[in-house]
C-alpha positions as a Python dict, from the first residue, in 0.01 Angstrom:
ca = {
    (1, 'M'): (0, 0, 0),
    (2, 'V'): (-62, -272, -252),
    (3, 'Y'): (309, -315, -273),
    (4, 'D'): (333, -361, 98),
    (5, 'K'): (59, -621, 94),
    (6, 'V'): (231, -818, -183),
    (7, 'Y'): (560, -790, 0),
    (8, 'Y'): (395, -896, 323),
    (9, 'D'): (226, -1191, 151),
    (10, 'F'): (559, -1281, -2),
    (11, 'L'): (734, -1275, 330),
    (12, 'T'): (468, -1478, 502),
    (13, 'N'): (433, -1723, 221),
    (14, 'R'): (803, -1723, 131),
    (15, 'R'): (847, -2070, 262),
    (16, 'L'): (560, -2193, 46),
    (17, 'Y'): (708, -2021, -259),
    (18, 'M'): (1052, -2163, -190),
    (19, 'D'): (912, -2511, -137),
    (20, 'S'): (719, -2479, -460),
    (21, 'I'): (1032, -2368, -649),
    (22, 'V'): (1240, -2646, -494),
    (23, 'N'): (971, -2900, -584),
    (24, 'K'): (963, -2777, -944),
    (25, 'L'): (1343, -2792, -967),
    (26, 'T'): (1336, -3144, -823),
    (27, 'E'): (1075, -3247, -1080),
    (28, 'I'): (1288, -3097, -1359),
    (29, 'E'): (1599, -3276, -1231),
    (30, 'D'): (1411, -3607, -1204),
    (31, 'A'): (1278, -3566, -1556),
    (32, 'A'): (1627, -3482, -1685),
    (33, 'S'): (1771, -3786, -1505),
    (34, 'A'): (1503, -4008, -1657),
    (35, 'I'): (1580, -3871, -2004),
    (36, 'V'): (1954, -3932, -1957),
    (37, 'K'): (1889, -4286, -1828),
    (38, 'H'): (1662, -4361, -2122),
    (39, 'A'): (1924, -4224, -2365),
    (40, 'E'): (2196, -4440, -2206),
    (41, 'D'): (1973, -4748, -2230),
    (42, 'Q'): (1897, -4672, -2595),
    (43, 'K'): (2266, -4621, -2662),
    (44, 'E'): (2342, -4962, -2516),
    (45, 'V'): (2069, -5125, -2726),
    (46, 'L'): (2195, -4951, -3041),
    (47, 'N'): (2554, -5055, -2964),
    (48, 'R'): (2445, -5420, -2932),
    (49, 'E'): (2248, -5399, -3258),
    (50, 'Y'): (2545, -5238, -3431),
    (51, 'D'): (2781, -5509, -3304),
    (52, 'E'): (2545, -5784, -3421),
    (53, 'K'): (2507, -5625, -3765),
    (54, 'K'): (2882, -5575, -3790),
    (55, 'K'): (2950, -5939, -3701),
    (56, 'S'): (2688, -6054, -3951),
    (57, 'F'): (2834, -5830, -4222),
    (58, 'D'): (3189, -5950, -4152),
    (59, 'H'): (3072, -6313, -4160),
    (60, 'D'): (2887, -6263, -4490),
    (61, 'L'): (3183, -6079, -4638),
    (62, 'D'): (3421, -6358, -4532),
    (63, 'E'): (3194, -6620, -4690),
    (64, 'K'): (3162, -6424, -5015),
    (65, 'T'): (3536, -6357, -5026),
    (66, 'N'): (3622, -6722, -4964),
    (67, 'A'): (3369, -6836, -5227),
    (68, 'R'): (3517, -6592, -5481),
    (69, 'L'): (3872, -6698, -5395),
    (70, 'N'): (3776, -7064, -5437),
    (71, 'E'): (3614, -6981, -5771),
    (72, 'I'): (3926, -6796, -5889),
    (73, 'R'): (4152, -7076, -5761),
    (74, 'S'): (3944, -7340, -5938),
    (75, 'D'): (3944, -7141, -6262),
    (76, 'L'): (4320, -7093, -6237),
    (77, 'E'): (4377, -7465, -6177),
    (78, 'T'): (4156, -7551, -6476),
    (79, 'R'): (4340, -7307, -6702),
    (80, 'T'): (4680, -7425, -6579),
    (81, 'S'): (4580, -7785, -6638),
    (82, 'Q'): (4459, -7703, -6989),
    (83, 'I'): (4781, -7518, -7070),
    (84, 'L'): (4993, -7805, -6938),
    (85, 'E'): (4791, -8061, -7133),
    (86, 'S'): (4819, -7847, -7446),
    (87, 'Q'): (5194, -7811, -7402),
    (88, 'S'): (5229, -8179, -7325),
    (89, 'G'): (5029, -8265, -7636),
    (90, 'S'): (5238, -8026, -7845),
    (91, 'S'): (5561, -8169, -7703),
    (92, 'T'): (5445, -8524, -7766),
    (93, 'E'): (5349, -8437, -8122),
    (94, 'L'): (5682, -8260, -8179),
    (95, 'I'): (5879, -8558, -8042),
    (96, 'R'): (5680, -8800, -8257),
    (97, 'S'): (5736, -8580, -8563),
    (98, 'L'): (6111, -8554, -8494),
    (99, 'R'): (6141, -8933, -8446),
    (100, 'K'): (5955, -8998, -8768),
    (101, 'E'): (6177, -8754, -8953),
    (102, 'Y'): (6487, -8914, -8801),
    (103, 'E'): (6371, -9263, -8893),
    (104, 'E'): (6304, -9154, -9250),
    (105, 'K'): (6614, -8940, -9300),
    (106, 'H'): (6878, -9060, -9054),
    (107, 'T'): (7091, -9206, -9330),
    (108, 'E'): (7072, -8884, -9528),
    (109, 'Y'): (7169, -8684, -9217),
    (110, 'A'): (7464, -8913, -9148),
    (111, 'R'): (7591, -8874, -9507),
    (112, 'E'): (7558, -8493, -9487),
    (113, 'I'): (7751, -8486, -9160),
    (114, 'L'): (8022, -8707, -9308),
    (115, 'R'): (8041, -8492, -9623),
    (116, 'R'): (8087, -8173, -9416),
    (117, 'I'): (8355, -8336, -9204),
    (118, 'T'): (8550, -8462, -9501),
    (119, 'E'): (8531, -8136, -9696),
    (120, 'V'): (8721, -7943, -9436),
}
């Protein structure tokens, strides 16, 4: 008997139960849609933030790289200049030394060359 009453109540109130279930499912779907929409919005915000940070990082890295390259280039130019000046100074000193030796001993060199030629 109790079963019949519950079944009867179910049949008479079936529409109410179905409407209630449909309403709950609609609420769940709306909530799920809102969650998905919020997640998509957050994703878009995070993507923009990531892009801005990436651009900033790339810009900073380019500046640091260019500064370091300029520093290395400047150091290389300074060293090259010092080496060239040192070599130039050495060459100048060697030329001056050879001229002095020639001026002091050119007669002696000429006699030695003549002696070797005539000995043969």
